[in-house]
N, C-alpha and C positions, 0 to 999 in steps of 0.2 A: 428489247429493252425498247421502250417509248424514245421519242427524241426530244424529251427533256424531263427527267426524273432521277430522284435519287432512289436507287435500286440496289441490291445485292447480286452478287456475283459468287459461285460457289464454282472452285477449280482445285481439285485432287484433295476435296474433303474439307476445304477450307474455304471460307463466309467471309467475304469485305465487301463494304458500302462501298459502293459508288455514285457519283453523277455522272450525267449523260447528257448531250444536249447538241442540238444541232446536226446537221448530214452533212454529207460528202466526203473527203479523204479523213482519214481517224488521224485525230491527234491524242496523245496519251500523254496528259498533266500529270507529272509526279510532284508534289507538294514536300516542301524543307523539313516536313516534322512535325510542324505547329497545326497541319491538320487544312482540312477547306471547307468554307462554309457553301452551300447550295448557291446562295445568292451574292457571291464574290462578285465583284466587278468585272477581273480578269476573265473569269470562265465566261461571262457575257460576250466579253470580246474575242476570244480566241475564238469561240463556237461560230463566229461569222465566218471563218475560214474553214469549217468543216464539222468533220463527227466528232465532239471533244468527251473523251471517259477521262475522269479526274477520280480515281481509286485512290480510298484510306487504306496505307499499307496494310498489312498482317501488324496486329496487335497494337496496332494506331486506331484511333476514334472507338469505334464500332466493330472496327473487322477481327476476325479470330486469331490468335497467332499460332500455327500448327506446333506438334512438338519437335524441339529439335532444329529449330528456326531462332538462328542465333546471330547470323553477321549478315552484311550489306550482298555477298555474294550470293547466300542463300535467297534474299529479294530478288537478287536480277535473275535468278532461274525460276523462280515463282511467277516474276513477268513475262519471262520467254513461254512460259507454259501458257499464262492470259491470253498472249499475243496467237498463240498456236489454238488453243481453246476457241478463240473468237474469229480465228481464220483473217485477223488483220493485216494487211498488206501495204506498204507505200505508208508508212505511219510518220510521221511527224513526231519526235519525242521529248519533251519539254520538262526539264527538271532543275528545280532550284535549292540550292543548298543539299541537303541530304537526298532529295529527289535526282539531283544533276550528279551525284556519285553513283546513284541505282542506275541513273540512265549510261553514265560512262562503263558500267559493268555490265551492262546489256550489252552495251554495242561493242566490247571486246571481245563477248563470246560469240554471238550471231547477229548479224545486221540485215541477213538478206530480208527481214520484214520491215525493215527500218529505210526512208527518205534520207530524212535529216536529222540533226543533233541540235537541239538548242540548250546550253548551260548556264544557268543563271547564278553569278557568286557561290559556286560549284566549292565544294570539300571532297576529299576522299585520296588526298596523296601528300607526301611529304617533299615540300619544296627546300626548305629549312636541312642545316645540317642537324646534327643530334642535340647540341645544346641551344638551338634555335626554336622559339616555338611560333610555329605559323599561326596557329589557332587559339585564341581567345580561350581560357576555361570557362564557359559558360556556367557550369555547375559552381562555380565558386561566387556568384555572381547575385545578388538580391534581383527581384524582378526590373526595378528603375535602372538600377545600373547596366541590367543587360540590355533595355530598352535604349538607353543612351548611346549604345555602343552598335546597336544593330539598326534604329530609324535614322534617320533625317531627322523625322519630326517623332520625338518619343512617345508623343501621345498615341501616337497611331498603333504602339503596342500595349498602351495599358489595358488592363480588363480586371472588372470587379469580379474576382474569385468567389468570392463571400457571398456573394447573391446571384450568382449563375445558377441557371435551373440545372438541377442535380446529373441531368443526362448530357449537358454540355459541361460539368464540372468534372463528371466521372474521363468523359472523352478527354480533356485538357489534361488530367492526371495523368492517362494512361499515353497519352504524347509523349511525355515529358520521360516516364519510364521507358517507354519502348524505344526513345532516342536514346537512353542512356545504354540500354541492354544492345543496340547496335552500334553504338560510336564510341563506348566509354575507352576499348582495348583494344588494339591500338586507336589511340586519342584520333577521332574525326579522319582516320585515312586505312586503307590498306595498302600495306608495306608493297606488295605484288602488283599492284595497278599499272604504277607510273610507267615500268615494261613491259605493260603490256598495251600500252595505248597505242600503239603503232599498229596495232589490228583493226584503228576507229579510220574506215576509209570512206566513210558518208560526210555531206557536207556539215562543218560545225560550226555553231555561232557560241559564242561565248559573250553573256550580257553581264553588267558588270554595275550596280548601284554603288556610285562613288564615295558616300557619304559612310560605307560598310568600314566599322570599326574594329568587328569579328575577325574577317579577314581583310589583308590588305590587296590594294591592287596590284601591286609587286606581286603579290601572291597568285591570283588571277590570271596576270598576264605569264608566268612561268607556268603555270597549269596548262593555258592554252597554244603554248610552244609545244608542249609534249604531242600536240595533235596534228600532224600533217596537213596544212591547210585551213587550220581553223585561222577565224576572223574572231576579234578583239572588239567589242561597243562599248561604252560607256552610256549610262542613265544617268542624267543628274536629279538629285533630292531624293533621292533614294538610296536605302541601304543595303543590309543584308536579304531585303524581302522587296525587292523593286516591283515583284508583281502586286504587293499590298499599296504603294506610296504609289505608283505612277503605273495602275493597269493599264489604261488605254496607251502610253506608250511602249510598255513592255510587250502588249499584244499585237500593238500596229509595227516594231521591231519583229518580232516573230516571223507575224506571217509575212512580211514582206521579204523579209530574207529565204523561208521557205516556199514563196511562189518564185522568187530569181533563182533558187539553187535545182527547181524541181525541173527534169528532163522535157524537153519539149516531146510533144505527140508528133508520133510519124506521121509523113505525111503521104495521101493516098496516092498511089502509081496512077498515072494517066494511061488510058486505052490505049 
């Protein structure tokens, strides 16, 4: 694949679209379910730190959906196959929202190809009791209501769907449909993941947009506490999608963490 391209990957017969940019250590960027555009500022910023790969999950955007792929657990195994097929090692995995859930599911299964994990405004676990709703029911909201909860500046989430090019309109509809398929039941979490998080033994950073009203900061801190040694940092003037509202700060925090957490290169022995 070229150093700066929108391309496609074929993995186990499934074709997914992906954006690749930059050179160096691999960075796997997992979007939160709303897709990612090739000109997104966060991709440019993250690519300063390595070879960035930003795929569109199976069933999202223009990516195909393999038969029988119905859970986030399935998505995590798919990405393990991606890492193996591309022979990526020492990978910095960066996920937001749904993407962070996928990242956690990958890491509890096999982190041998991973070096660090960054999870922003992550979903995927149940923190409260059975009667407590941890995450707002996004499908009960109109777009303007959702934007008001998801963004520090709701205008950042506004899109004129009626006048979008057809390919973008179809991609947006597929994103919403796929999010419902993978996240509806159980709602936005895997009941088994909480008891598997102890298997994550790589440096982990939680980033949290403080204006997120879909998830609370309390939820994020409780999630973070389930992973040994994980750090929690907040990003101001950002909500559920800090990579959109504060792309430079998001990338700066991510790359600084990856640099600080990277193991030192072995020193050459003296003759």
